[in-house]
C-alpha positions, 0 to 999 in steps of 0.5 A, spaced: 085 507 302 080 503 306 078 500 299 085 498 297 086 495 304 080 491 303 082 489 296 089 487 299 087 483 305 082 479 300 088 478 295 092 475 301 087 470 303 086 468 296 094 467 296 094 465 303 099 459 301 104 463 298 103 469 304 104 464 309 111 462 306 113 469 306 110 471 313 113 464 316 120 466 313 119 473 317 117 470 323 123 465 323 128 470 322 125 474 328 125 468 333 132 466 331 135 473 331 131 475 338 133 469 341 140 469 339 141 476 341 138 475 348 142 469 349 148 473 347 147 479 351 145 475 357 151 472 357 155 478 356 152 481 362 153 475 366 160 475 364 161 482 365 158 482 372 162 476 374 169 479 371 168 486 374 166 484 381 171 478 381 177 483 383 177 490 379 171 492 382 166 497 378 169 504 380 176 505 382 179 512 385 186 512 384 192 517 384 193 520 377 199 515 374 198 509 378 194 505 373 199 506 368 205 505 372 203 501 378 208 503 383 207 506 390 210 512 388 202 514 386 199 512 393 195 517 397 194 519 404 189 514 407 185 519 410 185 524 404 177 524 404 172 522 409 170 515 405 164 514 409 161 520 405 161 517 399 155 513 400 151 519 403 153 524 397 153 519 391 146 515 391 149 510 386 155 508 391 153 502 395 160 500 398 167 502 398 174 498 400 181 501 401 187 497 398 194 497 397 196 493 390 204 492 389 209 486 387 214 482 391 217 476 391 214 470 395 218 464 397 217 457 401 222 452 403 223 449 396 222 455 391 220 462 390 216 466 385 213 473 383 207 475 386 202 481 386 200 483 393 194 486 395 192 489 401 185 489 403 180 490 408 177 483 409 170 485 411 169 491 406 172 488 401 167 482 401 162 488 399 165 490 393 168 484 390 168 476 391 175 474 390 177 473 397 171 468 397 173 463 391 176 458 396 179 451 394 182 450 401 182 453 408 179 459 410 178 467 408 181 473 411 178 476 417 179 483 419 182 481 426 187 476 422 195 478 423 200 475 418 195 471 415 195 471 407 191 468 401 194 465 395 192 463 388 191 456 387 196 455 382 201 460 386 201 455 392 202 449 387 208 452 385 211 454 392 209 447 394 205 450 400 198 449 403 194 452 408 198 452 415 204 453 412 209 459 412 212 463 406 217 469 406 215 475 402 221 480 400 219 487 397 221 494 395 217 499 400 215 506 399 221 509 400 225 504 397 226 500 403 227 493 403 221 489 406 221 482 409 216 478 413 213 471 414 206 469 413 202 463 415 197 461 409 190 461 411 187 459 404 187 458 397 183 462 392 181 459 385 178 465 381 178 462 374 183 466 371 189 462 370 194 468 370 191 471 376 191 464 380 199 464 378 200 471 382 195 473 387 197 474 394 192 477 399 193 480 406 190 485 410 191 492 409 195 493 416 200 488 414 201 491 407 202 498 410 207 495 414 210 490 409 211 496 404 213 501 409 206 505 407 204 507 413 197 511 413 197 511 405 193 507 400 193 506 392 186 505 391 179 505 393 174 500 390 167 502 389 161 498 388 155 501 385 147 500 384 149 498 376 155 496 374 153 498 367 153 505 368 160 505 371 162 510 366 156 515 367 158 515 374 165 516 374 164 522 370 159 525 376 164 524 381 169 529 383 174 527 389 179 532 391 181 535 398 187 539 401 189 540 393 190 533 391 185 530 386 184 523 385 182 520 378 175 516 378 176 510 373 170 505 371 171 498 370 171 499 362 178 503 362 181 498 367 179 492 363 179 494 356 181 487 354 174 484 356 170 489 352 174 487 346 173 480 347 165 481 348 166 486 342 169 481 337 164 476 339 158 480 338 161 482 331 161 475 329 154 474 332 152 480 328 155 477 321 151 471 322 145 474 323 146 479 317 146 473 313 140 470 315 136 477 314 139 477 307 136 470 306 129 472 308 130 479 304 131 474 298 125 470 300 121 476 301 123 479 294 122 472 290 115 471 293 113 478 291 116 477 284 112 471 283 106 473 285 107 479 280 108 474 275 102 470 276 098 476 276 100 480 270 094 479 266 090 481 272 094 487 273 093 488 265 085 488 266 085 493 272 089 498 268 085 497 262 079 499 266 082 505 268 086 503 274 093 507 274 100 504 275 101 507 282 094 505 284 097 498 282 103 499 286 099 501 292 095 495 292 101 491 292 105 495 297 099 494 302 099 487 301 106 486 302 106 491 308 100 487 311 104 481 311 110 484 314 106 487 319 103 481 321 109 476 321 113 481 325 108 482 331 107 474 331 115 473 331 116 478 336 110 475 340 113 468 340 120 471 341 117 474 348 114 468 350 120 464 349 125 468 353 120 469 358 120 462 359 127 461 359 130 467 362 130 464 369 134 457 366 141 458 364 143 453 359 149 449 362 155 447 358 157 440 358 162 438 364 168 437 359 167 444 356 165 447 363 172 445 365 175 448 359 172 455 360 173 455 367 180 454 366 180 461 362 176 464 367 170 464 363 162 464 365 160 457 365 153 458 363 149 461 357 144 466 360 138 469 356 135 477 357 129 480 356 132 487 355 128 492 350 134 491 345 133 484 344 126 486 341 128 492 337 134 489 333 130 484 330 124 489 329 128 494 325 133 489 322 127 485 319 123 492 317 129 495 313 130 488 310 123 487 308 122 494 305 129 494 301 126 487 298 120 490 295 122 496 292 124 492 286 118 488 285 113 494 286 117 498 281 117 493 276 109 493 277 109 500 276 112 500 269 107 495 266 103 497 261 096 494 259 097 491 252 104 488 255 101 486 261 095 482 257 100 479 252 105 477 258 099 474 261 096 470 255 103 467 254 
């Protein structure tokens, strides 16, 4: 085997110009694939992290049926479980916050509009989400606030109100009672999501319980964990039950399926583009190997005339091509690693016009790189598979050469 390796290396050096073309194509493909996937996965992580921690949270504890129907009928006692024990019993839980989520009609002196009303514990809520800190005017809620609310920026514009103004809220309570009260607007929120900003109204949990006649009850408990990517795994590990009542644990993946669909669609489109790139590289490898065989037909004929078996010729070609692929893959991965390490702390900003357009839809406004292992494994596996498939036919063709035919073709 060592003899064939020496011969293969000698042939690579002798045909170094053609070898460099093949290896350059592989290095370029790995670099482009690795950098592109790094940019995609880094941006996906940033977008998911922003969207999850904006409002929904990483995990939610709910009564069964609330997620589907979103009515107060599926509320549960506020003291159903000693919530502080969550942090002690589950090492991945970092914080929690209780909520009430329902709907109502909010009106000003000039008009009225439907609103999604969220009652929160301001201090705890800021530890699990950050939507209450996305202010464009006024101040955020404090634990001591009474009859103070935050409004989505678009909702406030529709109502023609500003911080300091008063709005009236009408709702249907827990037992179908009519709830009505007035509140002072303390701040305006711009989350980046137009649909949310047109409907969002935030008040303290105590005010929400009074408004909905939901005394001592809540609809959700939102949890923050040490890694939002593992939310589904954490949800399977949690079991919250007391006094015969069991709550379901929903990860953000079930609460925000549209986000996963958006990312999956973008990921598929990126994978299709990279597939075409890999196919081009595969054809380049096959073409280069075929050309090398055609140029060396006479050489193969002489070798076979001297007693070298066809399978040994094929082995020599396989070693030559394999060595070129291995060298190119190592160089490509090394260049990809260096590039990502130099750029991962420097996101690519968008132009001001594109940034404004994307902010209006709630998208992240920068592109991020990541150095996850899959960024390097994907091009490694893909290029290796494409390269192996690309050399099957040339190697097979070389093994079919007969000495007489090879010498005759080499003289043409």
